[in-house]
C-alpha positions as CSV (number, residue, x, y, z in Angstrom):
1,X,15.2,12.9,-27.5
2,X,13.4,12.0,-24.2
3,X,16.6,10.1,-23.1
4,X,18.6,13.2,-23.6
5,X,16.1,15.3,-21.7
6,X,16.2,12.9,-18.7
7,X,20.0,13.1,-18.7
8,X,20.0,16.9,-18.9
9,X,17.5,17.1,-16.1
10,X,19.7,14.9,-13.9
11,X,22.9,16.7,-14.8
12,X,21.4,20.2,-14.2
13,X,20.0,19.1,-10.8
14,X,23.3,17.4,-9.7
15,X,25.3,20.5,-10.5
16,X,22.8,22.8,-8.7
17,X,22.8,20.5,-5.7
18,X,26.6,20.2,-5.7
19,X,26.6,16.5,-5.0
20,X,29.3,14.1,-6.2
21,X,27.0,11.4,-7.7
22,X,23.3,11.2,-8.6
23,X,21.5,8.4,-10.3
24,X,17.9,7.9,-11.4
25,X,15.6,5.5,-13.1
26,X,12.3,5.9,-15.0
27,X,9.9,3.1,-15.6
28,X,6.9,3.2,-17.9
29,X,4.1,0.6,-17.6
30,X,6.5,-1.9,-16.0
31,X,9.5,-1.5,-18.3
32,X,12.6,0.5,-17.4
33,X,13.0,3.1,-20.1
34,X,15.9,5.0,-18.8
35,X,18.6,4.7,-16.1
36,X,21.2,7.5,-15.9
37,X,24.0,8.8,-13.7
38,X,25.6,12.1,-13.2
39,X,29.1,12.6,-11.6
40,X,31.2,15.4,-10.5
41,X,34.7,15.3,-12.1
42,X,36.3,14.1,-8.9
43,X,33.6,11.6,-7.9
44,X,34.6,8.1,-6.8
45,X,32.4,6.0,-9.0
46,X,34.5,2.8,-8.8
47,X,33.8,2.3,-12.5
48,X,30.3,1.2,-11.8
49,X,27.4,1.7,-14.3
50,X,24.5,3.8,-13.0
51,X,22.2,0.8,-12.6
52,X,24.8,-0.8,-10.3
53,X,25.0,2.0,-7.7
54,X,23.6,0.9,-4.4
55,X,22.4,3.2,-1.7
56,X,20.9,2.9,1.8
57,X,17.3,3.8,1.0
58,X,16.4,4.9,4.5
59,X,12.7,5.6,5.0
60,X,11.7,4.2,1.6
61,X,12.1,0.9,3.6
62,X,8.9,1.9,5.4
63,X,7.0,1.0,2.2
64,X,8.7,-2.5,2.4
65,X,7.6,-2.8,6.0
66,X,4.0,-2.0,5.2
67,X,3.9,-4.5,2.4
68,X,5.3,-7.2,4.7
69,X,2.6,-6.4,7.4
70,X,-0.2,-6.6,4.8
71,X,1.1,-9.8,3.3
72,X,1.2,-11.3,6.8
73,X,-2.4,-10.2,7.1
74,X,-3.3,-11.8,3.8
75,X,-1.8,-15.0,5.1
76,X,-4.0,-14.8,8.3
77,X,-1.0,-14.4,10.5
78,X,-2.0,-11.0,12.0
79,X,-4.9,-8.6,12.0
80,X,-4.0,-5.1,10.7
81,X,-6.8,-3.5,12.8
82,X,-5.8,-5.5,15.8
83,X,-4.0,-4.1,18.9
84,X,-0.3,-3.6,19.0
85,X,-0.4,-5.1,22.5
86,X,-1.4,-8.5,21.0
87,X,2.2,-8.8,19.8
88,X,4.2,-6.4,22.1
89,X,2.7,-6.6,25.5
90,X,5.9,-5.3,27.1
91,X,5.7,-2.0,25.3
92,X,4.1,0.9,27.2
93,X,1.4,1.9,24.7
94,X,-2.4,2.1,25.1
95,X,-4.5,-1.1,24.6
96,X,-6.4,0.9,21.9
97,X,-3.3,1.4,19.7
98,X,-3.7,-0.6,16.5
99,X,-1.2,-1.8,13.9
100,X,-3.0,0.2,11.2
101,X,-2.5,3.4,13.2
102,X,1.3,2.7,13.4
103,X,1.3,2.2,9.6
104,X,-0.4,5.5,8.9
105,X,1.4,7.5,11.7
106,X,-1.9,8.2,13.4
107,X,-1.0,6.3,16.7
108,X,0.4,9.4,18.5
109,X,3.9,8.0,19.0
110,X,6.6,10.6,19.2
111,X,9.8,10.4,17.1
112,X,13.5,10.4,18.0
113,X,14.5,12.7,15.0
114,X,14.0,15.8,17.1
115,X,16.0,14.6,20.1
116,X,19.4,16.4,20.6
117,X,20.6,13.3,22.5
118,X,20.0,11.1,19.5
119,X,22.0,13.2,17.1
120,X,24.8,13.7,19.7
121,X,25.0,9.9,20.2
122,X,25.2,9.3,16.5
123,X,28.1,11.7,16.3
124,X,29.9,10.4,19.4
125,X,29.3,6.7,19.0
126,X,28.3,6.0,15.4
127,X,29.3,2.4,15.5
128,X,27.3,1.6,18.7
129,X,23.5,2.3,18.2
130,X,20.9,2.4,20.9
131,X,19.0,-0.7,21.6
132,X,15.3,-0.9,20.8
133,X,14.6,-0.4,24.5
134,X,16.8,2.7,24.6
135,X,15.0,4.1,21.5
136,X,11.6,3.5,23.2
137,X,12.5,4.8,26.7
138,X,14.3,8.0,25.4
139,X,11.6,8.8,22.9
140,X,8.5,8.1,24.9
141,X,9.5,9.9,28.1
142,X,6.4,12.1,28.0
143,X,4.0,9.5,26.6
144,X,2.0,9.9,23.4
145,X,1.6,13.1,21.5
146,X,-2.1,12.5,21.2
147,X,-4.6,9.6,21.7
148,X,-4.5,6.9,19.0
149,X,-6.5,7.9,15.9
150,X,-6.8,11.6,17.0
151,X,-4.1,13.1,14.9
152,X,-1.1,12.5,12.6
153,X,2.6,12.7,13.4
154,X,5.5,10.9,11.6
155,X,7.1,8.4,13.8
156,X,10.1,6.2,13.3
157,X,9.4,4.6,16.7
158,X,6.0,3.4,15.3
159,X,7.9,1.6,12.6
160,X,10.4,0.2,15.1
161,X,7.3,-1.5,16.7
162,X,6.1,-2.7,13.3
163,X,9.5,-4.2,12.6
164,X,9.2,-6.2,15.9
165,X,5.7,-7.2,15.1
166,X,6.8,-8.5,11.6
167,X,9.5,-10.6,13.3
168,X,7.2,-12.1,15.8
169,X,4.3,-12.8,13.4
170,X,6.5,-13.9,10.5
171,X,8.7,-16.1,12.7
172,X,12.0,-14.8,11.4
173,X,14.2,-11.7,11.4
174,X,13.3,-8.5,9.6
175,X,15.9,-9.1,6.8
176,X,14.5,-12.6,6.1
177,X,10.9,-11.3,6.1
178,X,11.7,-8.6,3.6
179,X,13.6,-11.1,1.5
180,X,10.7,-13.6,1.5
181,X,7.8,-11.2,0.9
182,X,9.5,-8.7,-1.5
183,X,13.1,-9.3,-2.6
184,X,12.8,-12.9,-3.7
185,X,9.3,-12.5,-4.9
186,X,10.3,-9.7,-7.3
187,X,13.9,-11.0,-8.0
188,X,15.4,-7.8,-6.7
189,X,19.0,-8.8,-7.0
190,X,20.5,-5.7,-5.5
191,X,18.3,-5.2,-2.5
192,X,18.7,-6.4,1.1
193,X,18.3,-5.2,4.7
194,X,21.5,-3.9,6.2
195,X,22.4,-5.3,9.6
196,X,26.1,-4.4,10.0
197,X,28.6,-1.7,9.1
198,X,30.2,-4.1,6.6
199,X,26.9,-4.1,4.7
200,X,27.6,-0.6,3.5
201,X,30.7,-1.8,1.5
202,X,28.5,-2.4,-1.5
203,X,27.2,1.2,-1.5
204,X,28.6,4.2,-3.3
205,X,30.5,6.4,-0.9
206,X,28.1,8.6,1.0
207,X,29.1,12.0,2.4
208,X,27.7,13.8,5.4
209,X,28.5,15.5,8.7
210,X,26.3,13.4,11.0
211,X,28.8,10.8,12.2
212,X,31.9,13.0,13.0
213,X,32.2,14.6,16.4
214,X,33.6,17.7,14.9
215,X,31.0,17.7,12.1
216,X,33.5,17.2,9.3
217,X,32.2,15.9,6.1
218,X,33.2,12.2,5.9
219,X,32.2,9.0,4.1
220,X,29.7,7.6,6.6
221,X,30.3,3.9,5.5
222,X,33.3,3.4,7.7
223,X,31.6,3.7,11.1
224,X,27.9,4.3,10.8
225,X,25.9,1.4,12.1
226,X,22.5,0.7,10.4
227,X,21.1,0.0,13.9
228,X,20.7,3.8,14.3
229,X,17.9,3.4,11.8
230,X,15.5,1.9,14.4
231,X,12.8,0.9,11.9
232,X,15.3,-1.0,9.8
233,X,17.0,0.1,6.6
234,X,17.4,-1.6,3.2
235,X,20.1,-1.2,0.6
236,X,18.9,-1.0,-3.0
237,X,19.3,0.6,-6.4
238,X,17.1,3.1,-8.2
239,X,16.0,0.3,-10.7
240,X,15.0,-2.1,-7.9
241,X,13.1,0.7,-6.1
242,X,11.1,1.6,-9.2
243,X,10.4,-2.1,-9.8
244,X,9.0,-2.4,-6.2
245,X,6.6,0.5,-6.6
246,X,5.6,-0.6,-10.0
247,X,4.9,-4.2,-8.9
248,X,2.8,-2.8,-6.1
249,X,0.4,-1.4,-8.7
250,X,0.7,-4.4,-11.0
251,X,-0.8,-6.5,-8.2
252,X,2.2,-8.7,-7.7
253,X,2.6,-8.0,-4.0
254,X,-0.8,-7.4,-2.5
255,X,-4.3,-8.5,-3.2
256,X,-6.8,-5.8,-4.2
257,X,-8.3,-5.6,-0.7
258,X,-4.9,-5.0,1.0
259,X,-3.7,-2.6,-1.7
260,X,-6.9,-0.5,-1.2
261,X,-6.2,-0.5,2.5
262,X,-2.6,0.5,2.0
263,X,-3.7,3.5,-0.2
264,X,-6.5,4.7,2.1
265,X,-5.1,8.1,2.8
266,X,-5.2,10.5,5.7
267,X,-4.4,14.2,5.3
268,X,-1.0,15.3,6.6
269,X,-1.3,18.5,8.6
270,X,0.1,21.7,7.3
271,X,1.4,22.9,3.9
272,X,4.3,21.1,2.3
273,X,4.8,22.7,-1.2
274,X,5.3,21.7,-3.9
275,X,3.1,18.8,-2.7
276,X,-0.5,19.9,-3.3
277,X,-2.4,17.6,-0.9
278,X,0.1,15.9,1.4
279,X,-1.3,12.6,2.6
280,X,-0.3,9.4,4.2
281,X,-1.2,5.8,3.6
282,X,0.4,2.7,5.1
283,X,4.1,3.1,4.5
284,X,3.3,5.5,1.7
285,X,3.4,9.3,1.4
286,X,1.1,10.5,-1.3
287,X,-0.2,13.5,-3.2
288,X,-3.6,12.6,-4.7
289,X,-3.8,16.0,-6.4
290,X,-0.2,16.1,-7.8
291,X,0.5,18.1,-10.9
292,X,1.2,14.9,-13.0
293,X,-1.6,12.8,-11.4
294,X,-2.0,11.0,-8.1
295,X,1.4,9.9,-6.8
296,X,2.5,7.4,-4.1
297,X,5.9,6.7,-2.7
298,X,8.4,7.8,-0.1
299,X,11.6,9.7,0.5
300,X,14.7,8.5,2.2
301,X,17.2,10.7,4.0
302,X,19.9,9.9,6.4
303,X,23.7,10.2,7.0
304,X,25.4,10.4,3.6
305,X,22.5,9.9,1.3
306,X,19.2,11.4,0.0
307,X,16.6,9.7,-2.1
308,X,13.1,10.1,-3.5
309,X,10.8,7.6,-5.2
310,X,7.2,7.7,-6.5
311,X,4.8,5.8,-8.7
312,X,2.0,7.6,-10.6
313,X,-0.4,4.9,-11.7
314,X,-2.7,7.0,-13.8
315,X,-0.9,9.6,-16.1
316,X,-1.7,10.4,-19.7
317,X,1.1,8.1,-20.8
318,X,0.3,5.3,-18.4
319,X,1.9,4.1,-15.1
320,X,5.2,5.9,-14.4
321,X,7.6,5.3,-11.6
322,X,10.7,7.3,-10.8
323,X,13.5,7.0,-8.3
324,X,16.4,9.4,-7.7
325,X,19.3,8.9,-5.3
326,X,22.4,11.0,-4.5
327,X,25.4,10.4,-2.1
328,X,25.1,13.5,0.0
329,X,22.9,14.4,3.0
330,X,23.9,18.0,3.1
331,X,20.7,19.6,2.0
332,X,20.1,18.5,-1.6
333,X,16.4,18.8,-2.6
334,X,16.0,15.4,-4.3
335,X,12.3,16.0,-4.7
336,X,13.1,18.7,-7.2
337,X,15.1,16.2,-9.3
338,X,12.2,13.7,-9.2
339,X,9.8,16.5,-10.2
340,X,11.9,17.3,-13.3
341,X,12.1,13.7,-14.4
342,X,8.4,13.3,-14.0
343,X,7.8,16.4,-16.1
344,X,9.7,14.7,-18.9
345,X,8.2,11.3,-18.4
346,X,4.6,12.5,-18.5
347,X,5.0,14.9,-21.4
348,X,4.4,12.0,-23.8
349,X,7.0,12.9,-26.3
């Protein structure tokens, strides 16, 4: 009966959201108990099974980034509380800015998401992303939003800097570091960091208005370069994403000290319903007072796709992880889909 309720939740949400394809996975105490897909009648599913659908996971990649940084710290290759300048002396940031502040979005760095020039450039030249230097210069024109440690503001630019620190401390590219510290370690066969337009070929078609000059709805895979995601962007499946978050709480990625540090939360300003107590850890967005128990995870939204993933380590049925993805970026509230699946998963029936 629970399997039918999961499917009904996903079908109902996909129809309300009017997206072509939605897929989801539910994991309980480490084991995948359900993977389902929902398709509109005219959806191009390429005959794939739901567990095979790959998506750009966008900002869910930030959780990968944080784990890589903390694993490098475990290995003694960097100091999480050390200065960013130790690794990126060329970047115009204060000497007091620390790596941990970048991880928690408390460093005061602005974001490019609100820049009209960024969105216009994505539309006009989707195949030619800005360089790191262009992202930095165009975003940090007016300096920091606040002094490091004196506030909270979500920043993709902060995670751009973290990507560069990982590459320097780890001695290899971001894709290789993610593979070494996460993908290969967990045997995530459908997960990798995208580096070229060709890398989108394995993904389900994704529909949005962001990459067309006339704002038509198009399949973004043909010309959207992953370099427009300055922090780096991974491709994955809902099953691999739930395995990643579950493994985090099984202790397979971080030692207890580093996991505690990752989950040390700061309050996110403002009200963000239905989240009860919006909070931020290192590469994690959390709700310690969530309706089904404390939750930790991240969302991912970008051209053509929307996703949400969470792990709830302490529910009445045990440790639950859920991931939902759809192939549209035109406003679907994926958080609502995740909420519905968690309601079924934690009911215990």
